[in-house]
N, C-alpha and C positions, 0 to 999 in steps of 0.2 A: 040283684047282687049274685055274682057267680060264686058257687060253692067250690071251695078248694078241697081237692081230695088227693091223697098220695098215690092214687092209681094212675094219675095223669103224669107221665114222665116229664113233659114239657113244663108243667106247672111246678113240679118238684125242683127241676133244674133252675127255673126262674126264682123260686123262693130261696134257694141256696145262694144265689148270686145278688139277691136284692140287699139294698142298704137297710140298716136297722132303723135309721131315721127317727129316733126317739125324740118326741117333742120336748123342748126345753126353752126356758126364757132367756138362756144364755146365748151369746153369739158364738160364731164358729171358732174364733180364737180362744175364748173361754172354754168351750167344750174340749178343744184339742189340749190346751194347757192343763186344765183341771183333770180330765180323764187320764191323760198321759202321766201326770204327777201322781195320781192315785194308783195307776198301774205299777209304777216304780215303788210306791209305798207298799202296795200289796205284795210285791216280790220281796221286799225287805221284811215284811211281816212274816211271810212264810219262812224266809231264811232264819229270822230270829226265833220263830216258833221251833223249827226243826233243830237248831243248835241247842235251844233250851231243853228240848226233849232228849237229844243226844246226850247232853251232860246229865240229865236226869237218869237216863238209862245206865249210864257208865259211872255214876257216882260211887265212891268207895271211901273207906276210912272210918274213924271213930264217930264222926258226926253224920254218918250216912243217912240215918232215918230223917233227921231234921232237914238236911239239905236236899234229900230225894223229894221230900214233901214240898219244900219251898219251891223247887224248880218245877214240879208238877203243877202247882197252883199258878205259877207265873206263865207256864206254857198254855194252860187252859185260858187264862186271861188274854193272852196274845192271840190265840186261835179264834177266840170269841169275836174279834173285830174283823176277821177276814171277810165274812159275808157282807158286813156293812160297808167296807171299803169297796168291794166289787160292785155291789148294788148301787152305791153312790156314783161310781163311774158311769154306770149305765143310766142312772136317772138324769145326769147332766148331758146325756146324749152321745156318750162315747162308748168304747168297748174297754175290755180289760184282759188280764192274762188268760191264756188258753191251755197252757201245758207247763210241765216241769222245765222243759227246755226254754220256754218263753220267760219263766221266772228266772232262770239262771242268766239269761242275757240281760235282764233288767236289774237284778239285785245289786246293791251296793255294799252290803254287809258280807264279810268273808265267811266261808265255811270253815269248819275245823274237822278234818278227817283223821287226826292223830289217833294212834292206837291207845295211848294213855295221856291223860291230862290230870294234873293234881286237882283236888277239890279247890284249893286256894286259887289256882290259875283259872279254873272254870268260873269261879265267882268274879274274878277280875275281868275276864274276857266278856262275860255276859254284862257286867256293869258298863264296860266301855261300849259295847254294842248297843245297849239300851240308851246310853247317853247320845250316841250317834243317831239312833233312831228318833229320839225326841228332837234332835236337830232337824231331821228330815221332816218331822211333823210341823215344826215351826216354819220351815221354808214353804211347806205346802199351805200352811195357814196364810202366809203372805201372798201367795198366788190367789187364794180365795178372796182375800181382802181386795186385791187389785181388781177383781171382776165382780165384787159384790155378791159372792156366793156365801151368804150367811149360814145356810144349812150345813154345808160341808165344813165350814169354819167352826161351827158349834160342835159338830162331831169331833173334830180334831182337837178342840180344847179339852174334851173329856179324855181322849187318848193321850194327850200330853200329860195330864195329871196322873193317869195310870202308869205311864212310862217313868215319870219322875219318882213315883212310889217304888217301882221295881228297882231303879237306880239306888234309891235310899236303902231299901232292904238289903240289896247285894252289897252295898258299901258297908253297912253296919254289921252284916253277917260275916264279912271277910276281915273285919278289924281284929287284930290280935291285941287283946288287953294285957297289960302288965300284971 
């Protein structure tokens, strides 16, 4: 067996251009569709995470502390699944996002760069984004079902439950009681 060293420029060049060829029991179509869907989902996850942190950082008003903490908790939950999504794309034989630019090309959730957003509007926008995100998760679950990828579908089921909980908390927190 030939030892690979980084001192050999030809070997290094060959490694940079070689396919990843991760072994998987899924076919080429499944690998393409599932890893592609997971990459888009990962881009949306990063977009949702950053928007949630943005609103957390820019929260103001009389309910500042409670809302600041709520959004921090939700952002942590969202960020916690990023590695699982990316690694799952690799496990099924695909690749995933490589840069902020790649994320911006794939994301389906809109950014919010406004200088000021009211706390009520922050909660409403995050609720709507989390609802859309849960929809993306359901679509991805359907793709997994189509190809018999029960492992990815199982992960997605937990993420759907977490997303629905975020929607519920944002909805209830934003309600104005008489």
